[in-house]
C-alpha positions as CSV (number, residue, x, y, z in Angstrom):
1,X,-91.2,-3.9,20.2
2,X,-89.6,-2.9,17.6
3,X,-87.4,-5.7,15.5
4,X,-84.8,-4.4,13.6
5,X,-81.3,-5.7,12.9
6,X,-79.1,-6.4,15.9
7,X,-76.4,-4.4,16.4
8,X,-72.7,-5.9,15.8
9,X,-70.7,-6.4,18.8
10,X,-68.3,-3.8,19.2
11,X,-65.0,-4.5,17.1
12,X,-62.8,-1.5,18.3
13,X,-61.3,-4.0,20.7
14,X,-60.7,-6.9,18.1
15,X,-59.3,-4.4,15.9
16,X,-57.1,-3.1,18.5
17,X,-55.5,-6.6,19.3
18,X,-54.9,-7.0,15.6
19,X,-53.6,-3.7,14.4
20,X,-51.5,-3.3,17.8
21,X,-49.1,-6.3,17.1
22,X,-48.9,-5.0,13.2
23,X,-48.3,-1.5,14.0
24,X,-45.4,-2.7,16.6
25,X,-44.0,-5.0,13.9
26,X,-43.8,-2.3,11.1
27,X,-42.3,0.0,13.5
28,X,-39.8,-2.1,14.8
29,X,-39.0,-3.2,11.3
30,X,-38.2,0.3,10.3
31,X,-36.1,0.7,13.0
32,X,-34.1,-2.4,12.7
33,X,-33.7,-1.4,9.2
34,X,-32.5,1.9,9.9
35,X,-30.0,0.5,12.2
36,X,-28.4,-1.7,9.3
37,X,-28.5,1.3,6.9
38,X,-26.7,3.4,9.5
39,X,-24.2,0.6,10.0
40,X,-23.8,-0.5,6.2
41,X,-23.5,3.6,5.7
42,X,-20.8,4.1,8.0
43,X,-19.1,0.8,7.0
44,X,-19.0,2.2,3.4
45,X,-17.7,5.9,4.6
46,X,-15.1,4.0,6.4
47,X,-13.7,1.7,3.3
48,X,-13.7,4.5,1.4
49,X,-11.5,6.6,3.7
50,X,-9.5,3.5,3.6
51,X,-9.2,3.4,0.1
52,X,-8.4,7.1,-0.3
53,X,-5.6,6.6,2.3
54,X,-4.1,3.6,0.6
55,X,-4.1,5.3,-2.8
56,X,-2.1,8.3,-1.2
57,X,0.2,6.1,0.4
58,X,0.8,4.2,-2.5
59,X,1.4,7.1,-4.8
60,X,4.1,8.6,-2.2
61,X,5.6,5.3,-2.3
62,X,5.7,5.0,-6.1
63,X,7.4,8.7,-6.0
64,X,9.8,7.7,-3.3
65,X,10.8,4.6,-5.7
66,X,11.4,7.2,-8.4
67,X,7.9,7.4,-10.0
68,X,8.7,7.5,-14.0
69,X,12.1,8.8,-13.6
70,X,15.2,7.3,-14.6
71,X,17.8,7.4,-11.5
72,X,20.5,6.2,-9.2
73,X,18.7,7.1,-6.1
74,X,21.6,5.6,-3.9
75,X,24.9,3.9,-3.9
76,X,26.8,3.7,-1.1
77,X,29.5,1.1,0.8
78,X,29.1,0.2,4.3
79,X,31.7,0.2,6.0
80,X,33.3,2.7,3.6
81,X,36.7,1.8,5.9
82,X,38.1,-1.9,6.0
83,X,40.6,-4.0,6.7
84,X,42.8,-5.7,4.0
85,X,41.3,-9.1,3.2
86,X,37.7,-8.1,4.6
87,X,34.3,-7.3,2.8
88,X,32.4,-4.3,2.4
89,X,28.7,-4.2,1.1
90,X,27.9,-2.4,-1.8
91,X,24.0,-1.0,-1.7
92,X,22.1,0.8,-4.6
93,X,18.8,2.0,-5.6
94,X,17.7,2.5,-8.9
95,X,14.4,3.5,-11.0
96,X,13.6,2.7,-14.2
97,X,17.0,1.2,-15.6
98,X,17.4,-1.9,-17.8
99,X,20.6,-3.0,-17.2
100,X,23.3,-2.2,-14.3
101,X,27.1,-2.7,-14.2
102,X,29.8,-2.4,-11.8
103,X,33.5,-1.1,-12.3
104,X,35.9,-2.7,-11.7
105,X,34.0,-5.9,-12.2
106,X,33.4,-8.3,-9.5
107,X,32.2,-11.5,-9.1
108,X,28.5,-10.8,-8.0
109,X,25.8,-10.3,-10.8
110,X,24.2,-6.9,-11.2
111,X,20.6,-6.2,-12.1
112,X,18.3,-2.9,-11.5
113,X,16.6,-3.3,-8.2
114,X,15.2,-0.6,-6.1
115,X,17.0,-2.0,-2.8
116,X,19.7,-4.5,-3.4
117,X,23.2,-4.8,-1.7
118,X,26.2,-7.2,-2.7
119,X,29.5,-8.1,-0.9
120,X,32.8,-7.0,-2.5
121,X,36.4,-7.5,-1.1
122,X,38.8,-5.3,-2.6
123,X,42.4,-5.8,-2.1
124,X,43.2,-2.0,-2.1
125,X,41.4,1.2,-2.1
126,X,38.9,1.2,-4.8
127,X,36.3,3.7,-6.1
128,X,33.4,1.7,-7.6
129,X,31.4,3.2,-10.3
130,X,27.6,1.9,-10.8
131,X,26.4,2.7,-14.1
132,X,22.7,2.0,-14.6
133,X,21.2,2.2,-18.5
134,X,17.3,2.6,-19.4
135,X,15.6,1.3,-22.3
136,X,16.3,4.4,-24.7
137,X,20.3,4.0,-24.0
138,X,20.4,6.8,-21.5
139,X,23.5,6.3,-19.0
140,X,23.5,7.4,-15.2
141,X,26.8,6.8,-12.8
142,X,27.6,6.9,-9.3
143,X,30.5,6.2,-7.5
144,X,31.6,4.6,-3.9
145,X,34.9,4.7,-2.3
146,X,36.2,2.0,-0.2
147,X,39.3,2.5,1.7
148,X,41.3,-0.5,2.5
149,X,43.8,0.0,5.4
């Protein structure tokens, strides 16, 4: 009988038991990483879209508020017709002004504002003149009439 080295026991099954969990773990890890990356990528795209939408909205609001131009955007009385002794509200909207005055003067303080209303009580029909002045000294005026009956 020949004596020689004894053959090694088959390792293919042992390798399979060790290799299969490792391969399964690697495939599972790649799948989970892909899911996380996909969700991160989608969230980032949504954030960028939201930022772009907010930027566009802010630009529209800025332009609606006068942008860089000096202007009296609104000046009106509500109601425009009152009974003697009643009050009315004068509302104004001004962009890029330094000072604001009202003529005839009233007992309320005036200042530049995008949206401000003040109450006045004229004794007779009155045309109010709003004058706005910018930093360069340029003036703009607007009028609003209140009829007193």
